[in-house]
C-alpha positions as CSV (number, residue, x, y, z in Angstrom):
1,X,0.0,0.1,0.1
2,X,3.1,2.3,0.1
3,X,2.7,3.0,3.8
4,X,5.8,2.8,6.3
5,X,5.6,0.6,9.2
6,X,7.7,1.2,12.2
7,X,8.6,-2.1,14.2
8,X,10.0,-1.3,17.7
9,X,12.3,-4.4,17.9
10,X,13.7,-3.3,21.6
11,X,10.2,-3.7,23.0
12,X,8.6,-6.2,24.3
13,X,6.3,-8.3,21.9
14,X,3.1,-7.9,23.9
15,X,1.9,-6.5,27.2
16,X,2.6,-9.4,28.8
17,X,5.5,-10.8,27.3
18,X,8.9,-10.0,28.6
19,X,10.9,-11.1,25.5
20,X,11.6,-8.5,22.7
21,X,11.3,-9.0,19.4
22,X,14.8,-8.6,19.1
23,X,15.6,-11.1,21.4
24,X,13.2,-13.7,19.7
25,X,15.0,-13.0,16.7
26,X,18.5,-13.5,18.2
27,X,17.5,-16.8,19.7
28,X,15.9,-18.1,16.2
29,X,18.9,-16.7,14.5
30,X,21.2,-19.1,16.8
31,X,18.8,-22.2,16.4
32,X,18.8,-21.8,12.7
33,X,22.7,-21.5,12.6
34,X,23.2,-24.4,14.8
35,X,20.7,-26.6,12.5
36,X,23.0,-25.8,9.5
37,X,26.1,-26.6,11.4
38,X,24.3,-30.1,12.3
39,X,24.8,-29.2,15.9
40,X,21.1,-29.4,16.3
41,X,18.8,-32.3,14.6
42,X,15.5,-31.2,13.7
43,X,12.6,-33.6,14.4
44,X,9.9,-33.8,11.7
45,X,6.2,-34.4,12.7
46,X,3.4,-35.3,10.3
47,X,0.8,-32.8,10.1
48,X,-2.5,-32.3,7.9
49,X,-0.6,-29.9,5.3
50,X,2.2,-32.6,5.0
51,X,0.9,-34.2,1.8
52,X,1.2,-30.6,0.0
53,X,5.3,-30.6,0.8
54,X,7.7,-32.1,-1.6
55,X,9.5,-33.4,1.4
56,X,6.6,-35.2,2.8
57,X,7.8,-38.6,1.7
58,X,11.1,-38.0,3.1
59,X,9.7,-36.9,6.5
60,X,7.2,-39.7,6.5
61,X,9.9,-42.0,6.2
62,X,11.9,-40.7,9.2
63,X,8.9,-40.7,11.6
64,X,8.0,-44.1,10.7
65,X,12.0,-45.4,11.1
66,X,12.1,-43.0,14.3
67,X,8.5,-44.2,15.7
68,X,7.7,-40.7,16.5
69,X,4.4,-39.9,18.1
70,X,3.4,-38.0,15.4
71,X,2.3,-40.8,13.7
72,X,-0.6,-41.0,15.9
73,X,-3.4,-39.6,14.2
74,X,-4.8,-35.9,15.4
75,X,-1.6,-35.6,17.7
76,X,-0.7,-32.0,17.5
77,X,2.6,-30.4,18.7
78,X,1.5,-29.2,22.2
79,X,0.1,-32.7,23.0
80,X,3.3,-34.2,21.5
81,X,5.3,-32.1,24.0
82,X,3.1,-33.0,26.7
83,X,3.5,-36.4,26.2
84,X,7.5,-36.6,25.8
85,X,7.4,-36.9,29.6
86,X,5.9,-40.3,29.7
87,X,7.0,-41.6,26.1
88,X,9.1,-40.4,23.3
89,X,7.7,-43.6,20.6
90,X,4.4,-45.0,19.8
91,X,5.5,-48.2,21.1
92,X,6.6,-46.6,24.4
93,X,3.3,-44.7,24.6
94,X,1.5,-48.3,23.9
95,X,3.4,-50.1,26.7
96,X,2.4,-47.7,29.4
97,X,-0.4,-48.0,31.7
98,X,-2.5,-44.9,31.5
99,X,-4.3,-45.8,34.7
100,X,-1.0,-44.9,36.4
101,X,-1.2,-41.4,35.1
102,X,-4.5,-40.7,36.0
103,X,-5.4,-39.6,39.4
104,X,-8.3,-40.6,41.6
105,X,-10.3,-37.3,40.7
106,X,-9.7,-38.4,37.0
107,X,-7.1,-35.8,36.0
108,X,-3.8,-36.4,34.0
109,X,-0.8,-34.3,35.2
110,X,0.0,-33.2,31.6
111,X,-0.9,-29.9,30.1
112,X,-3.5,-29.8,27.5
113,X,-4.4,-33.5,27.9
114,X,-7.3,-35.0,29.8
115,X,-8.2,-38.7,30.7
116,X,-10.1,-39.4,27.6
117,X,-7.5,-38.0,25.4
118,X,-4.8,-39.8,27.3
119,X,-6.9,-43.4,26.7
120,X,-7.7,-42.5,23.1
121,X,-4.1,-41.7,22.2
122,X,-3.0,-44.8,24.1
123,X,-5.3,-46.8,22.3
124,X,-4.3,-45.5,18.8
125,X,-0.6,-45.9,19.8
126,X,-1.8,-49.7,20.4
127,X,-3.3,-50.2,17.0
128,X,-0.3,-48.7,15.3
129,X,2.4,-50.7,17.2
130,X,0.5,-54.1,17.2
131,X,0.9,-54.3,13.2
132,X,-2.9,-55.3,12.9
133,X,-4.5,-54.3,9.7
134,X,-8.0,-54.6,11.4
135,X,-10.0,-51.3,12.7
136,X,-11.8,-51.2,15.7
137,X,-15.5,-50.5,16.4
138,X,-15.1,-48.4,20.1
139,X,-19.0,-47.9,20.3
140,X,-21.7,-49.5,18.3
141,X,-23.2,-47.5,15.2
142,X,-26.1,-48.0,13.0
143,X,-26.5,-46.9,9.2
144,X,-29.7,-45.8,7.7
145,X,-31.7,-48.2,5.7
146,X,-32.6,-46.9,2.2
147,X,-33.2,-48.2,-1.3
148,X,-31.2,-45.3,-2.6
149,X,-28.2,-44.4,-1.4
150,X,-25.8,-41.3,-2.3
151,X,-22.1,-40.6,-2.0
152,X,-21.7,-37.0,-2.3
153,X,-18.4,-34.9,-2.9
154,X,-17.6,-31.5,-4.0
155,X,-14.5,-30.0,-5.9
156,X,-13.7,-26.4,-5.0
157,X,-10.9,-23.8,-6.4
158,X,-10.6,-21.5,-3.2
159,X,-8.1,-19.3,-5.2
160,X,-11.2,-18.3,-7.6
161,X,-14.0,-18.8,-5.0
162,X,-15.8,-21.4,-6.8
163,X,-17.3,-24.8,-6.4
164,X,-16.8,-26.3,-9.7
165,X,-18.1,-29.8,-9.4
166,X,-20.8,-31.7,-7.5
167,X,-20.3,-35.4,-7.8
168,X,-22.7,-38.0,-6.7
169,X,-22.4,-41.9,-6.6
170,X,-25.6,-43.3,-6.7
171,X,-26.4,-46.6,-5.5
172,X,-29.8,-48.5,-5.6
173,X,-30.2,-51.5,-3.6
174,X,-33.0,-52.8,-5.6
175,X,-30.6,-53.0,-8.7
176,X,-28.3,-55.5,-7.3
177,X,-26.2,-52.6,-5.7
178,X,-25.1,-51.1,-9.0
179,X,-23.7,-47.7,-9.0
180,X,-24.2,-44.5,-11.5
181,X,-22.1,-41.4,-11.1
182,X,-24.0,-38.3,-11.4
183,X,-21.7,-34.9,-11.9
184,X,-22.6,-31.2,-12.2
185,X,-19.9,-29.4,-13.3
186,X,-19.5,-25.6,-13.8
187,X,-18.4,-25.3,-17.5
188,X,-16.1,-22.1,-16.5
189,X,-15.5,-19.6,-13.6
190,X,-18.1,-17.2,-14.1
191,X,-21.0,-16.8,-11.5
192,X,-23.6,-17.9,-14.1
193,X,-21.6,-21.4,-14.8
194,X,-21.3,-22.1,-11.1
195,X,-24.9,-21.0,-10.5
196,X,-25.9,-23.4,-13.2
197,X,-24.2,-26.7,-11.8
198,X,-25.5,-25.8,-8.3
199,X,-29.3,-25.5,-9.6
200,X,-28.5,-28.8,-11.5
201,X,-27.6,-30.6,-8.4
202,X,-30.8,-29.6,-6.6
203,X,-32.9,-30.5,-9.4
204,X,-31.5,-33.7,-9.2
205,X,-31.9,-34.1,-5.5
206,X,-35.5,-33.1,-5.5
207,X,-35.9,-35.6,-8.4
208,X,-35.5,-38.4,-5.8
209,X,-38.4,-37.5,-3.8
210,X,-36.3,-37.3,-0.5
211,X,-36.2,-41.5,-0.1
212,X,-32.4,-41.8,0.2
213,X,-29.5,-41.9,2.7
214,X,-26.7,-39.3,1.8
215,X,-22.9,-40.0,2.8
216,X,-20.3,-37.1,2.8
217,X,-17.1,-36.6,4.4
218,X,-16.5,-33.6,6.9
219,X,-18.4,-30.5,7.2
220,X,-16.7,-28.8,4.3
221,X,-19.7,-29.9,2.0
222,X,-22.1,-28.3,4.3
223,X,-20.1,-24.9,4.9
224,X,-19.7,-24.4,1.1
225,X,-23.4,-25.2,0.2
226,X,-24.2,-22.6,2.7
227,X,-22.1,-20.1,1.1
228,X,-23.9,-21.1,-2.2
229,X,-27.1,-20.5,-0.9
230,X,-26.3,-16.9,-0.2
231,X,-24.5,-16.5,-3.6
232,X,-27.2,-17.6,-5.3
233,X,-30.4,-16.8,-3.7
234,X,-33.7,-18.8,-5.0
235,X,-32.0,-22.0,-5.7
236,X,-32.2,-23.5,-2.2
237,X,-33.8,-22.2,1.0
238,X,-32.1,-22.7,4.2
239,X,-34.5,-25.0,5.7
240,X,-34.0,-27.5,2.5
241,X,-30.5,-27.1,2.9
242,X,-30.0,-27.8,6.7
243,X,-32.5,-30.9,6.3
244,X,-30.4,-32.4,3.6
245,X,-27.3,-32.5,5.9
246,X,-28.9,-32.9,9.1
247,X,-31.4,-35.6,9.3
248,X,-31.5,-39.5,10.4
249,X,-30.5,-40.7,6.7
250,X,-27.5,-37.9,6.2
251,X,-24.2,-39.3,7.6
252,X,-21.0,-37.3,7.9
253,X,-18.5,-40.3,7.9
254,X,-15.7,-38.2,9.4
255,X,-17.7,-37.8,12.4
256,X,-18.8,-41.5,12.5
257,X,-15.3,-42.6,12.1
258,X,-14.1,-40.3,14.9
259,X,-16.8,-41.1,17.2
260,X,-16.8,-44.9,16.7
261,X,-14.0,-46.5,15.3
262,X,-10.1,-46.6,15.6
263,X,-7.8,-47.3,12.5
264,X,-4.1,-48.3,12.6
265,X,-3.3,-45.7,10.1
266,X,-1.5,-42.1,10.6
267,X,-4.6,-40.2,9.8
268,X,-8.3,-40.4,9.2
269,X,-8.8,-39.0,5.5
270,X,-11.1,-40.6,3.3
271,X,-8.0,-41.5,0.9
272,X,-5.9,-42.7,4.0
273,X,-8.6,-45.3,5.1
274,X,-10.1,-46.3,1.8
275,X,-6.3,-47.1,0.6
276,X,-6.1,-49.2,3.9
277,X,-9.1,-51.1,2.8
278,X,-7.4,-52.2,-0.7
279,X,-9.1,-49.1,-2.6
280,X,-7.1,-47.3,-5.2
281,X,-7.7,-44.4,-7.1
282,X,-7.4,-44.4,-10.7
283,X,-5.3,-41.5,-10.9
284,X,-1.5,-42.0,-9.8
285,X,-1.3,-38.8,-7.8
286,X,-4.9,-38.0,-6.7
287,X,-5.5,-34.6,-4.8
288,X,-7.9,-31.8,-4.6
289,X,-5.1,-29.7,-5.6
290,X,-4.4,-31.7,-8.8
291,X,-8.1,-31.4,-9.5
292,X,-8.1,-27.7,-9.2
293,X,-4.9,-27.6,-11.6
294,X,-6.9,-29.7,-13.9
295,X,-10.0,-27.8,-14.2
296,X,-8.3,-24.5,-14.8
297,X,-6.1,-26.2,-17.8
298,X,-9.5,-27.5,-19.0
299,X,-11.2,-24.1,-18.8
300,X,-8.4,-22.9,-21.1
301,X,-8.0,-25.7,-23.6
302,X,-11.0,-27.8,-23.2
303,X,-9.1,-31.0,-23.3
304,X,-11.5,-34.1,-22.9
305,X,-8.7,-35.8,-21.3
306,X,-8.3,-33.3,-18.5
307,X,-12.1,-33.5,-18.1
308,X,-12.3,-37.0,-17.8
309,X,-9.6,-37.0,-15.0
310,X,-11.2,-34.5,-13.1
311,X,-14.6,-36.2,-13.3
312,X,-12.6,-40.0,-12.3
313,X,-11.2,-38.4,-9.4
314,X,-14.4,-37.0,-8.1
315,X,-16.1,-40.4,-8.7
316,X,-13.2,-42.1,-6.9
317,X,-13.7,-40.0,-3.9
318,X,-17.3,-40.7,-3.7
319,X,-16.7,-44.3,-4.3
320,X,-14.1,-44.4,-1.5
321,X,-16.9,-43.6,1.1
322,X,-19.1,-46.4,0.1
323,X,-16.1,-48.6,0.5
324,X,-15.8,-47.3,4.2
325,X,-19.2,-48.4,4.9
326,X,-19.0,-51.8,3.3
327,X,-16.2,-53.0,5.4
328,X,-17.2,-56.9,6.2
329,X,-18.2,-57.4,9.9
330,X,-15.9,-60.3,10.1
331,X,-13.1,-57.8,9.7
332,X,-14.3,-55.8,12.6
333,X,-13.1,-56.0,16.4
334,X,-15.4,-54.3,18.9
335,X,-14.4,-53.3,22.0
């Protein structure tokens, strides 16, 4: 903006902080130099953004070889640091007895970790260290019984604020369980093209008469649909939209996975779980980021090959959810 901003580096970072910005800079500079001189060995950790990084494979291998605690799903930096006093590896955490660290009042003397969290992390460590391939049902759950099942996933480009694809795999139980893929694609990045895809999706949903179960993965779809409802008024009202996501036959599989199951995997993404069960995407490098790239390239060159790649990727995402709910009972172990 052309404005000058003055940073007073010799003053505390905040009203409560005693450390100045300059002191923090000097400390970070010293650590950085020691890393370059190999006097300090950095320790990698797996996080939700790691798959976008070119160093992902290298860091993941290092974590596995070192049996690092960050291999445990949803174990962030703060909890990992808190657990270091009890265990520094997955196998060490699996071997300890959590009861020895929970007092009579049900409290754990670890910052940011409560009784239920310690038990959950201990259980996940046990699954990872056991080498078992089976998932664990921790609490019973039931799935809706409908003749029509919809497995639903969207593709978005946050850089252009557009939902460019609504994909649905439809499975009819009365049709020998055969599936059909429905795609509602924006044929460009304009508001009119995005609106038309959104309208066609709802036309399809209404044509089913409400007699279906719908499965999706995480709250992302609902959030994006709320934005689309406001962006394109008149297509769907709030009551209809909320009911689509919030009724007895509408299942957020990510919430079901977290509340009722545990898996011997490093995260609970739908790709990780479906691949653990033996399902493979048709594309060699499937990712939402890649789909965005293909879509933007297709908008320029209208390549039928890129279009098919987009559709195949989205269809596979939908099928992956179907794979999750079709795990055979014989493979499950209930606690």
